[in-house]
matplotlib code that plots the C-alpha trace (Angstrom):
import matplotlib.pyplot as plt

x = [-15.1, -13.8, -11.5, -8.7, -5.8, -2.7, 0.9, 3.9, 4.4, 6.4, 4.0, 6.6, 5.3, 1.6, -0.9, -4.5, -6.3, -9.5, -10.0, -12.6, -13.1, -13.8, -10.1, -8.7, -6.5, -4.7, -1.4, 0.2, 3.3, 6.7, 7.8, 5.0, 5.7, 9.4, 8.8, 6.2, 7.5, 4.0, 2.0, 0.4, 0.0, -3.2, -3.3, -5.8, -5.2, -5.7, -4.8, -1.6, -3.4, -5.8, -3.0, -1.5, 1.7, 1.3, 4.4, 8.0, 8.7, 9.1, 12.3, 12.2, 13.4, 13.5, 12.5, 12.5, 9.2, 8.8, 7.6, 10.8, 9.1, 10.7, 8.4, 9.0, 8.5, 7.8, 8.6, 9.5, 13.3, 13.0, 10.7, 10.9, 7.1, 5.9, 3.4, 3.0, 4.1, 4.1, 5.5, 8.9, 7.3, 5.3, 2.1, -1.0, -2.1, -0.4, -0.8, -1.5, -0.5, -3.5, -1.7, -0.8, -4.5, -6.3, -9.7, -8.6, -11.4, -13.8, -11.7, -12.2, -10.4, -12.4, -9.8, -6.7, -3.9, -0.8, -2.7, -0.3, 2.1, -0.5, 0.5, -1.7, -2.6, -4.0, -7.3, -7.9, -7.0, -10.1, -8.4, -5.6, -6.3, -6.9, -6.4, -7.7, -4.1, -0.8, -1.4, 0.5, 3.7]
y = [10.4, 8.6, 9.8, 7.4, 7.2, 5.0, 4.4, 2.2, -1.0, 0.7, 3.7, 6.5, 7.5, 8.4, 10.1, 11.1, 11.4, 11.9, 9.4, 7.9, 4.2, 3.4, 4.1, 0.9, -0.9, -4.3, -4.1, -7.3, -5.7, -7.2, -4.1, -4.4, -8.1, -7.4, -4.4, -6.3, -9.9, -10.9, -11.6, -8.2, -4.8, -3.2, 0.6, 3.4, 6.3, 9.8, 13.4, 14.6, 17.6, 15.3, 13.5, 14.9, 13.4, 13.6, 11.6, 11.3, 12.0, 8.8, 7.9, 7.9, 5.3, 6.4, 3.7, 4.0, 2.6, 0.6, 3.7, 5.6, 7.8, 8.1, 6.8, 7.7, 4.9, 6.3, 4.0, 4.1, 4.5, 2.4, -0.5, -0.4, -0.5, 0.8, 3.7, 5.6, 5.9, 9.1, 10.8, 12.5, 15.9, 14.5, 16.4, 15.0, 11.4, 9.3, 5.6, 4.9, 1.3, -0.6, -2.5, 0.8, 2.0, 1.5, 1.3, -1.2, -3.7, -1.1, -0.7, -3.4, -3.3, -2.2, -2.9, -4.9, -3.6, -5.2, -8.5, -9.9, -10.4, -12.0, -15.2, -17.9, -19.4, -16.1, -16.8, -20.1, -19.3, -21.2, -24.5, -23.9, -25.0, -22.0, -21.7, -18.9, -18.5, -20.3, -24.0, -25.9, -27.5]
z = [1.2, 4.3, 7.1, 7.8, 10.1, 9.9, 10.9, 10.4, 12.3, 15.2, 15.2, 14.7, 11.3, 11.5, 9.2, 8.7, 5.4, 3.5, 0.7, -1.5, -0.5, -4.2, -5.0, -3.6, -6.1, -6.2, -8.1, -9.3, -10.9, -10.3, -8.4, -5.9, -5.6, -4.8, -2.5, -0.4, -0.6, -1.5, -4.7, -4.8, -3.1, -2.0, -2.2, -1.5, -3.9, -2.4, -3.2, -1.5, -0.2, 1.7, 3.6, 6.8, 8.2, 12.0, 13.2, 12.1, 8.5, 6.4, 4.6, 0.8, -1.8, -5.4, -7.9, -11.7, -13.0, -16.2, -18.0, -17.0, -14.4, -10.9, -8.1, -4.4, -1.9, 1.5, 4.4, 8.1, 8.7, 11.9, 11.2, 7.4, 7.0, 3.6, 3.9, 0.6, -3.0, -5.0, -8.1, -7.8, -7.3, -4.4, -5.4, -7.1, -6.2, -3.5, -2.9, 0.7, 1.6, 2.7, 5.5, 7.2, 7.4, 10.7, 9.0, 6.3, 7.1, 5.5, 2.4, -0.3, -3.7, -6.8, -9.6, -10.3, -12.4, -13.9, -14.1, -16.6, -13.6, -11.3, -9.6, -11.0, -7.6, -6.3, -8.2, -6.2, -2.6, -1.5, -2.5, 0.0, 3.6, 5.9, 9.7, 12.0, 13.3, 13.0, 13.5, 16.3, 15.2]

ax = plt.figure().add_subplot(projection="3d")
ax.plot(x, y, z, "-o")
ax.set_aspect("equal")
plt.show()
């Protein structure tokens, strides 16, 4: 188990958690693509009882999943940063959004799900030129 802390982009919603670093998942589903504006989402799964909200309560968006279940998307009401996902009853396992975690450099994915929706170019990022920061215009 690993102790983590995190927050939204503006810092108003904050949390602490205990989580197993082996439970980092890349999701390629179309919902994650739309909700992030990116080709996939990285999530650390943790038990709800191991997560403590220490700042402002996040806002909730209810999303009907492909299987018909309702998923709650927890996000900051001010900056809009995504923080968690959970089942409708909000108990059990929550997905902590990797980008909100302060210790994210120590958390590498161990599995990919919904690979049928994976963007084909994700497998060959090495072929795309990389810059250490935004190049001059």
